[in-house]
LODRENKE-756469 format. One record per atom (N, C-alpha, C, O): x, y, z; residue in three letters. Coordinates in Angstrom, 1 decimal, padded with zeros to 4 digits. Layout:
# residues N
@x->X; y->Y; z->Z; res->ALA
...
***
This chain:
# residues 98
@x->000.8; y->-001.2; z->000.0; res->VAL
@x->000.0; y->000.0; z->000.0; res->VAL
@x->000.9; y->001.3; z->000.0; res->VAL
@x->000.6; y->002.2; z->-000.8; res->VAL
@x->001.9; y->001.3; z->000.8; res->CYS
@x->002.7; y->002.4; z->000.9; res->CYS
@x->003.5; y->002.7; z->-000.4; res->CYS
@x->003.7; y->003.8; z->-000.8; res->CYS
@x->004.0; y->001.6; z->-001.0; res->ARG
@x->004.7; y->001.7; z->-002.2; res->ARG
@x->003.8; y->002.3; z->-003.3; res->ARG
@x->004.2; y->003.2; z->-004.1; res->ARG
@x->002.6; y->001.8; z->-003.4; res->ARG
@x->001.6; y->002.3; z->-004.3; res->ARG
@x->001.3; y->003.8; z->-004.1; res->ARG
@x->001.3; y->004.6; z->-005.1; res->ARG
@x->001.2; y->004.2; z->-002.9; res->SER
@x->000.9; y->005.6; z->-002.5; res->SER
@x->002.1; y->006.5; z->-003.0; res->SER
@x->001.9; y->007.6; z->-003.6; res->SER
@x->003.3; y->006.1; z->-002.7; res->VAL
@x->004.5; y->006.8; z->-003.1; res->VAL
@x->004.5; y->007.0; z->-004.6; res->VAL
@x->004.9; y->008.0; z->-005.2; res->VAL
@x->004.2; y->005.9; z->-005.3; res->SER
@x->004.3; y->005.9; z->-006.8; res->SER
@x->003.2; y->006.9; z->-007.4; res->SER
@x->003.4; y->007.5; z->-008.4; res->SER
@x->002.1; y->007.0; z->-006.7; res->LEU
@x->001.0; y->007.9; z->-007.2; res->LEU
@x->001.1; y->009.3; z->-006.7; res->LEU
@x->000.9; y->010.2; z->-007.5; res->LEU
@x->001.5; y->009.5; z->-005.5; res->TYR
@x->001.5; y->010.9; z->-004.9; res->TYR
@x->002.8; y->011.4; z->-004.4; res->TYR
@x->002.9; y->012.6; z->-004.0; res->TYR
@x->003.9; y->010.6; z->-004.5; res->GLY
@x->005.2; y->011.0; z->-003.9; res->GLY
@x->005.3; y->010.8; z->-002.4; res->GLY
@x->004.3; y->010.3; z->-001.8; res->GLY
@x->006.4; y->011.1; z->-001.9; res->GLU
@x->006.6; y->010.8; z->-000.4; res->GLU
@x->005.8; y->011.9; z->000.4; res->GLU
@x->005.8; y->013.1; z->000.1; res->GLU
@x->005.2; y->011.4; z->001.5; res->THR
@x->004.6; y->012.2; z->002.5; res->THR
@x->005.0; y->011.7; z->003.8; res->THR
@x->005.6; y->010.6; z->003.9; res->THR
@x->004.7; y->012.4; z->004.9; res->SER
@x->005.1; y->011.9; z->006.2; res->SER
@x->003.9; y->012.1; z->007.1; res->SER
@x->003.1; y->013.0; z->006.9; res->SER
@x->003.8; y->011.3; z->008.1; res->GLU
@x->002.8; y->011.5; z->009.2; res->GLU
@x->003.6; y->011.6; z->010.5; res->GLU
@x->004.8; y->011.4; z->010.6; res->GLU
@x->002.8; y->012.1; z->011.5; res->SER
@x->003.4; y->012.2; z->012.8; res->SER
@x->003.8; y->010.9; z->013.4; res->SER
@x->003.2; y->009.9; z->013.1; res->SER
@x->004.8; y->010.9; z->014.3; res->LEU
@x->005.2; y->009.7; z->015.0; res->LEU
@x->004.1; y->009.1; z->015.9; res->LEU
@x->003.4; y->009.9; z->016.6; res->LEU
@x->003.9; y->007.8; z->015.8; res->ILE
@x->002.9; y->007.2; z->016.7; res->ILE
@x->003.7; y->006.6; z->017.9; res->ILE
@x->004.6; y->005.8; z->017.7; res->ILE
@x->003.2; y->006.9; z->019.1; res->THR
@x->003.8; y->006.2; z->020.2; res->THR
@x->002.7; y->005.6; z->021.0; res->THR
@x->001.5; y->006.0; z->020.9; res->THR
@x->003.0; y->004.6; z->021.8; res->SER
@x->002.0; y->003.9; z->022.6; res->SER
@x->002.7; y->003.3; z->023.8; res->SER
@x->003.8; y->002.8; z->023.8; res->SER
@x->001.9; y->003.4; z->024.9; res->ASP
@x->002.4; y->002.8; z->026.2; res->ASP
@x->001.8; y->001.4; z->026.3; res->ASP
@x->002.2; y->000.7; z->027.3; res->ASP
@x->001.0; y->000.9; z->025.4; res->VAL
@x->000.3; y->-000.4; z->025.6; res->VAL
@x->000.6; y->-001.4; z->024.5; res->VAL
@x->000.1; y->-002.5; z->024.6; res->VAL
@x->001.4; y->-001.1; z->023.5; res->ILE
@x->001.8; y->-002.0; z->022.5; res->ILE
@x->003.2; y->-002.6; z->022.8; res->ILE
@x->004.1; y->-001.8; z->022.8; res->ILE
@x->003.3; y->-003.9; z->023.0; res->TYR
@x->004.5; y->-004.5; z->023.4; res->TYR
@x->005.1; y->-005.4; z->022.4; res->TYR
@x->006.3; y->-005.7; z->022.5; res->TYR
@x->004.3; y->-005.9; z->021.5; res->ASP
@x->004.8; y->-006.9; z->020.6; res->ASP
@x->004.7; y->-006.4; z->019.1; res->ASP
@x->004.0; y->-005.6; z->018.7; res->ASP
@x->005.6; y->-007.0; z->018.3; res->ARG
@x->005.8; y->-006.6; z->017.0; res->ARG
@x->004.5; y->-006.8; z->016.1; res->ARG
@x->004.2; y->-005.9; z->015.3; res->ARG
@x->003.8; y->-007.9; z->016.3; res->SER
@x->002.6; y->-008.2; z->015.5; res->SER
@x->001.5; y->-007.2; z->015.7; res->SER
@x->000.9; y->-006.8; z->014.7; res->SER
@x->001.4; y->-006.7; z->016.9; res->THR
@x->000.4; y->-005.7; z->017.2; res->THR
@x->000.8; y->-004.3; z->016.6; res->THR
@x->000.0; y->-003.6; z->016.0; res->THR
@x->002.1; y->-004.0; z->016.7; res->ALA
@x->002.6; y->-002.8; z->016.2; res->ALA
@x->002.4; y->-002.8; z->014.7; res->ALA
@x->002.0; y->-001.7; z->014.1; res->ALA
@x->002.7; y->-003.9; z->014.0; res->LEU
@x->002.5; y->-004.0; z->012.6; res->LEU
@x->001.0; y->-003.9; z->012.2; res->LEU
@x->000.7; y->-003.3; z->011.1; res->LEU
@x->000.1; y->-004.4; z->013.0; res->ALA
@x->-001.3; y->-004.3; z->012.7; res->ALA
@x->-001.8; y->-002.9; z->012.8; res->ALA
@x->-002.5; y->-002.4; z->011.9; res->ALA
@x->-001.3; y->-002.2; z->013.8; res->VAL
@x->-001.6; y->-000.7; z->013.9; res->VAL
@x->-001.0; y->000.0; z->012.7; res->VAL
@x->-001.7; y->000.9; z->012.1; res->VAL
@x->000.2; y->-000.2; z->012.4; res->LEU
@x->000.8; y->000.5; z->011.2; res->LEU
@x->000.1; y->000.2; z->009.9; res->LEU
@x->-000.1; y->001.1; z->009.1; res->LEU
@x->-000.3; y->-001.1; z->009.7; res->ARG
@x->-001.1; y->-001.4; z->008.5; res->ARG
@x->-002.4; y->-000.7; z->008.5; res->ARG
@x->-002.8; y->-000.2; z->007.4; res->ARG
@x->-003.1; y->-000.7; z->009.6; res->ALA
@x->-004.4; y->000.1; z->009.6; res->ALA
@x->-004.2; y->001.5; z->009.3; res->ALA
@x->-005.0; y->002.1; z->008.5; res->ALA
@x->-003.2; y->002.1; z->009.9; res->LYS
@x->-002.9; y->003.5; z->009.6; res->LYS
@x->-002.5; y->003.7; z->008.1; res->LYS
@x->-003.0; y->004.7; z->007.5; res->LYS
@x->-001.7; y->002.9; z->007.6; res->ALA
@x->-001.3; y->003.0; z->006.2; res->ALA
@x->-002.6; y->002.8; z->005.2; res->ALA
@x->-002.7; y->003.6; z->004.3; res->ALA
@x->-003.4; y->001.9; z->005.5; res->LEU
@x->-004.6; y->001.7; z->004.7; res->LEU
@x->-005.5; y->002.9; z->004.8; res->LEU
@x->-006.2; y->003.3; z->003.8; res->LEU
@x->-005.6; y->003.5; z->005.9; res->ALA
@x->-006.4; y->004.7; z->006.1; res->ALA
@x->-005.9; y->006.0; z->005.4; res->ALA
@x->-006.6; y->006.8; z->005.0; res->ALA
@x->-004.5; y->006.1; z->005.3; res->LEU
@x->-003.9; y->007.3; z->004.9; res->LEU
@x->-003.2; y->007.2; z->003.5; res->LEU
@x->-003.0; y->008.3; z->002.9; res->LEU
@x->-002.7; y->006.1; z->003.1; res->ALA
@x->-001.8; y->006.0; z->002.0; res->ALA
@x->-002.4; y->006.3; z->000.6; res->ALA
@x->-001.7; y->006.9; z->-000.2; res->ALA
@x->-003.6; y->005.9; z->000.4; res->LEU
@x->-004.2; y->006.0; z->-000.9; res->LEU
@x->-005.4; y->007.0; z->-000.9; res->LEU
@x->-005.9; y->007.3; z->000.2; res->LEU
@x->-005.8; y->007.5; z->-002.0; res->ALA
@x->-007.0; y->008.3; z->-002.1; res->ALA
@x->-008.2; y->007.6; z->-001.4; res->ALA
@x->-008.3; y->006.4; z->-001.5; res->ALA
@x->-009.0; y->008.3; z->-000.7; res->ARG
@x->-010.0; y->007.7; z->000.1; res->ARG
@x->-011.3; y->008.4; z->000.1; res->ARG
@x->-011.3; y->009.6; z->-000.3; res->ARG
@x->-012.3; y->007.8; z->000.5; res->ILE
@x->-013.6; y->008.4; z->000.6; res->ILE
@x->-014.1; y->008.3; z->002.1; res->ILE
@x->-013.7; y->007.4; z->002.8; res->ILE
@x->-014.8; y->009.3; z->002.4; res->ARG
@x->-015.4; y->009.4; z->003.8; res->ARG
@x->-016.9; y->009.5; z->003.6; res->ARG
@x->-017.4; y->010.2; z->002.8; res->ARG
@x->-017.6; y->008.7; z->004.4; res->VAL
@x->-019.0; y->008.7; z->004.4; res->VAL
@x->-019.5; y->008.7; z->005.9; res->VAL
@x->-018.8; y->008.3; z->006.8; res->VAL
@x->-020.8; y->009.2; z->006.0; res->ARG
@x->-021.4; y->009.2; z->007.4; res->ARG
@x->-022.7; y->008.5; z->007.2; res->ARG
@x->-023.5; y->008.7; z->006.2; res->ARG
@x->-023.1; y->007.7; z->008.2; res->TYR
@x->-024.4; y->007.0; z->008.2; res->TYR
@x->-025.1; y->007.2; z->009.5; res->TYR
@x->-024.4; y->007.3; z->010.6; res->TYR
@x->-026.4; y->007.3; z->009.5; res->GLN
@x->-027.2; y->007.3; z->010.7; res->GLN
@x->-027.6; y->005.8; z->010.8; res->GLN
@x->-028.2; y->005.2; z->009.9; res->GLN
@x->-027.3; y->005.2; z->012.0; res->VAL
@x->-027.6; y->003.8; z->012.2; res->VAL
@x->-028.2; y->003.6; z->013.6; res->VAL
@x->-027.9; y->004.4; z->014.5; res->VAL
@x->-029.0; y->002.6; z->013.8; res->PRO
@x->-029.5; y->002.3; z->015.2; res->PRO
@x->-028.3; y->002.0; z->016.1; res->PRO
@x->-027.4; y->001.2; z->015.8; res->PRO
@x->-028.3; y->002.6; z->017.2; res->THR
@x->-027.2; y->002.5; z->018.2; res->THR
@x->-027.0; y->001.0; z->018.6; res->THR
@x->-025.9; y->000.6; z->018.8; res->THR
@x->-028.1; y->000.3; z->018.7; res->SER
@x->-028.0; y->-001.1; z->019.0; res->SER
@x->-027.2; y->-002.0; z->018.0; res->SER
@x->-026.6; y->-003.0; z->018.4; res->SER
@x->-027.0; y->-001.5; z->016.8; res->LYS
@x->-026.3; y->-002.2; z->015.8; res->LYS
@x->-024.8; y->-002.0; z->015.9; res->LYS
@x->-024.0; y->-002.7; z->015.4; res->LYS
@x->-024.4; y->-000.9; z->016.6; res->ILE
@x->-023.0; y->-000.5; z->016.6; res->ILE
@x->-022.4; y->-000.5; z->018.0; res->ILE
@x->-021.2; y->-000.1; z->018.2; res->ILE
@x->-023.1; y->-000.9; z->019.0; res->ILE
@x->-022.7; y->-000.8; z->020.4; res->ILE
@x->-021.4; y->-001.5; z->020.7; res->ILE
@x->-020.7; y->-001.2; z->021.6; res->ILE
@x->-021.2; y->-002.6; z->019.9; res->GLN
@x->-019.9; y->-003.4; z->020.1; res->GLN
@x->-018.7; y->-002.9; z->019.3; res->GLN
@x->-017.6; y->-003.4; z->019.5; res->GLN
@x->-019.0; y->-001.9; z->018.5; res->LEU
@x->-017.9; y->-001.3; z->017.7; res->LEU
@x->-017.2; y->-000.1; z->018.4; res->LEU
@x->-017.7; y->000.5; z->019.3; res->LEU
@x->-016.0; y->000.1; z->017.9; res->SER
@x->-015.2; y->001.3; z->018.4; res->SER
@x->-014.4; y->001.8; z->017.2; res->SER
@x->-014.2; y->001.1; z->016.3; res->SER
@x->-014.0; y->003.1; z->017.3; res->PRO
@x->-013.2; y->003.6; z->016.2; res->PRO
@x->-012.0; y->002.7; z->016.0; res->PRO
@x->-011.3; y->002.3; z->016.9; res->PRO
@x->-011.7; y->002.4; z->014.7; res->GLY
@x->-010.7; y->001.5; z->014.4; res->GLY
@x->-011.2; y->000.1; z->013.9; res->GLY
@x->-010.5; y->-000.7; z->013.3; res->GLY
@x->-012.5; y->-000.1; z->014.2; res->SER
@x->-013.1; y->-001.4; z->013.8; res->SER
@x->-013.2; y->-001.4; z->012.3; res->SER
@x->-013.4; y->-000.3; z->011.7; res->SER
@x->-013.1; y->-002.6; z->011.7; res->LEU
@x->-013.4; y->-002.7; z->010.3; res->LEU
@x->-014.8; y->-003.2; z->010.1; res->LEU
@x->-015.3; y->-004.1; z->010.8; res->LEU
@x->-015.5; y->-002.6; z->009.1; res->VAL
@x->-016.9; y->-002.9; z->008.8; res->VAL
@x->-017.1; y->-003.1; z->007.3; res->VAL
@x->-016.4; y->-002.4; z->006.5; res->VAL
@x->-018.0; y->-004.0; z->007.0; res->LEU
@x->-018.4; y->-004.2; z->005.6; res->LEU
@x->-019.7; y->-003.4; z->005.3; res->LEU
@x->-020.6; y->-003.6; z->006.1; res->LEU
@x->-019.7; y->-002.6; z->004.3; res->ILE
@x->-020.9; y->-001.8; z->003.9; res->ILE
@x->-021.4; y->-002.2; z->002.6; res->ILE
@x->-020.7; y->-002.3; z->001.6; res->ILE
@x->-022.7; y->-002.5; z->002.5; res->THR
@x->-023.4; y->-002.6; z->001.2; res->THR
@x->-024.4; y->-001.5; z->001.0; res->THR
@x->-025.2; y->-001.3; z->001.9; res->THR
@x->-024.2; y->-000.7; z->000.0; res->ASP
@x->-025.1; y->000.5; z->-000.3; res->ASP
@x->-025.3; y->000.5; z->-001.8; res->ASP
@x->-024.5; y->000.8; z->-002.6; res->ASP
@x->-026.6; y->000.2; z->-002.1; res->ARG
@x->-026.9; y->000.2; z->-003.5; res->ARG
@x->-026.8; y->001.5; z->-004.2; res->ARG
@x->-026.5; y->001.6; z->-005.4; res->ARG
@x->-027.0; y->002.6; z->-003.5; res->ASP
@x->-026.9; y->003.9; z->-004.1; res->ASP
@x->-025.5; y->004.2; z->-004.6; res->ASP
@x->-025.3; y->005.0; z->-005.6; res->ASP
@x->-024.5; y->003.6; z->-004.0; res->PHE
@x->-023.1; y->003.8; z->-004.4; res->PHE
@x->-022.5; y->002.6; z->-005.1; res->PHE
@x->-021.4; y->002.6; z->-005.5; res->PHE
@x->-023.3; y->001.6; z->-005.3; res->TYR
@x->-022.9; y->000.3; z->-006.0; res->TYR
@x->-021.8; y->-000.4; z->-005.2; res->TYR
@x->-020.9; y->-001.0; z->-005.8; res->TYR
@x->-022.0; y->-000.3; z->-003.9; res->TRP
@x->-021.0; y->-001.0; z->-003.0; res->TRP
@x->-021.6; y->-002.3; z->-002.5; res->TRP
@x->-022.8; y->-002.4; z->-002.1; res->TRP
@x->-020.9; y->-003.4; z->-002.7; res->GLU
@x->-021.3; y->-004.7; z->-002.1; res->GLU
@x->-020.2; y->-005.2; z->-001.2; res->GLU
@x->-019.1; y->-005.5; z->-001.7; res->GLU
@x->-020.4; y->-005.2; z->000.1; res->SER
@x->-019.4; y->-005.6; z->001.1; res->SER
@x->-018.1; y->-004.8; z->000.9; res->SER
@x->-017.0; y->-005.4; z->000.9; res->SER
@x->-018.2; y->-003.5; z->000.8; res->LYS
@x->-017.0; y->-002.7; z->000.7; res->LYS
@x->-016.4; y->-002.5; z->002.1; res->LYS
@x->-017.2; y->-002.2; z->003.1; res->LYS
@x->-015.1; y->-002.7; z->002.2; res->LEU
@x->-014.4; y->-002.6; z->003.5; res->LEU
@x->-014.2; y->-001.1; z->003.9; res->LEU
@x->-013.6; y->-000.4; z->003.2; res->LEU
@x->-014.6; y->-000.8; z->005.1; res->PHE
@x->-014.4; y->000.5; z->005.7; res->PHE
@x->-013.8; y->000.4; z->007.1; res->PHE
@x->-013.9; y->-000.5; z->007.8; res->PHE
@x->-013.1; y->001.5; z->007.4; res->LEU
@x->-012.5; y->001.7; z->008.7; res->LEU
@x->-013.5; y->002.6; z->009.5; res->LEU
@x->-013.8; y->003.7; z->009.0; res->LEU
@x->-013.9; y->002.2; z->010.6; res->LEU
@x->-014.8; y->003.1; z->011.4; res->LEU
@x->-013.9; y->004.2; z->012.0; res->LEU
@x->-013.1; y->003.9; z->012.9; res->LEU
@x->-014.2; y->005.4; z->011.6; res->GLU
@x->-013.4; y->006.5; z->012.0; res->GLU
@x->-013.9; y->007.2; z->013.3; res->GLU
@x->-013.2; y->007.7; z->014.1; res->GLU
@x->-015.3; y->007.3; z->013.4; res->SER
@x->-015.9; y->008.0; z->014.5; res->SER
@x->-017.3; y->007.5; z->014.8; res->SER
@x->-018.0; y->007.0; z->013.9; res->SER
@x->-017.7; y->007.7; z->016.0; res->ILE
@x->-019.1; y->007.4; z->016.4; res->ILE
@x->-019.6; y->008.5; z->017.3; res->ILE
@x->-018.9; y->009.0; z->018.2; res->ILE
@x->-020.8; y->009.0; z->016.9; res->SER
@x->-021.4; y->010.0; z->017.7; res->SER
@x->-022.7; y->009.4; z->018.2; res->SER
@x->-023.7; y->009.3; z->017.5; res->SER
@x->-022.7; y->009.0; z->019.5; res->TYR
@x->-023.9; y->008.4; z->020.1; res->TYR
@x->-025.0; y->009.5; z->020.3; res->TYR
@x->-024.7; y->010.5; z->020.9; res->TYR
@x->-026.2; y->009.2; z->019.8; res->LYS
@x->-027.3; y->010.2; z->019.9; res->LYS
@x->-028.6; y->009.5; z->020.3; res->LYS
@x->-029.6; y->009.5; z->019.5; res->LYS
@x->-028.6; y->008.7; z->021.4; res->GLY
@x->-029.8; y->008.0; z->021.8; res->GLY
@x->-029.9; y->006.7; z->020.9; res->GLY
@x->-029.0; y->006.0; z->020.8; res->GLY
@x->-031.1; y->006.5; z->020.4; res->ALA
@x->-031.5; y->005.3; z->019.7; res->ALA
@x->-030.8; y->005.2; z->018.3; res->ALA
@x->-030.6; y->004.1; z->017.8; res->ALA
@x->-030.5; y->006.4; z->017.8; res->VAL
@x->-029.9; y->006.5; z->016.4; res->VAL
@x->-028.6; y->007.3; z->016.5; res->VAL
@x->-028.6; y->008.4; z->017.0; res->VAL
@x->-027.5; y->006.7; z->016.1; res->SER
@x->-026.2; y->007.3; z->016.2; res->SER
@x->-025.7; y->007.6; z->014.8; res->SER
@x->-026.2; y->007.0; z->013.8; res->SER
@x->-024.6; y->008.4; z->014.8; res->GLU
@x->-024.0; y->008.7; z->013.5; res->GLU
@x->-022.6; y->008.1; z->013.5; res->GLU
@x->-021.8; y->008.3; z->014.5; res->GLU
@x->-022.2; y->007.4; z->012.4; res->ILE
@x->-020.9; y->006.8; z->012.3; res->ILE
@x->-020.2; y->007.5; z->011.1; res->ILE
@x->-020.8; y->007.8; z->010.1; res->ILE
@x->-018.9; y->007.6; z->011.3; res->GLY
@x->-018.0; y->008.1; z->010.2; res->GLY
@x->-017.1; y->007.0; z->009.7; res->GLY
@x->-016.5; y->006.4; z->010.5; res->GLY
@x->-017.1; y->006.8; z->008.4; res->LEU
@x->-016.3; y->005.7; z->007.8; res->LEU
@x->-015.4; y->006.2; z->006.8; res->LEU
@x->-015.6; y->007.2; z->006.2; res->LEU
@x->-014.3; y->005.5; z->006.6; res->ILE
@x->-013.3; y->005.8; z->005.7; res->ILE
@x->-012.8; y->004.6; z->004.9; res->ILE
@x->-012.7; y->003.5; z->005.5; res->ILE
@x->-012.6; y->004.7; z->003.6; res->ALA
@x->-012.2; y->003.6; z->002.8; res->ALA
@x->-011.3; y->004.1; z->001.6; res->ALA
@x->-011.4; y->005.2; z->001.2; res->ALA
@x->-010.5; y->003.2; z->001.1; res->SER
@x->-009.7; y->003.5; z->-000.1; res->SER
@x->-010.6; y->003.4; z->-001.3; res->SER
@x->-011.6; y->002.7; z->-001.3; res->SER
@x->-010.3; y->004.3; z->-002.3; res->ILE
@x->-011.2; y->004.3; z->-003.5; res->ILE
@x->-010.8; y->003.0; z->-004.3; res->ILE
@x->-011.4; y->002.8; z->-005.4; res->ILE
***
């Protein structure tokens, strides 16, 4: 993903990520991969209103599959970027590579 991004857009940099709770290489690589997927390529952001009961187990960083006929998406992979709890219906912000 990063090589593709550099070939399309040139070199860019992001701020240093530090963590007091990541101790092993595999977890660090998973975090780096998620960050690269979210930032390396052109992406789209969408917001949906959804029943809170459907997302109560999710948190920012969760991966979700979205099917939306209006956009011709079938099981498109998104990264959950934000959740705004608003009673029975909440708003979620999602991000995906194009």
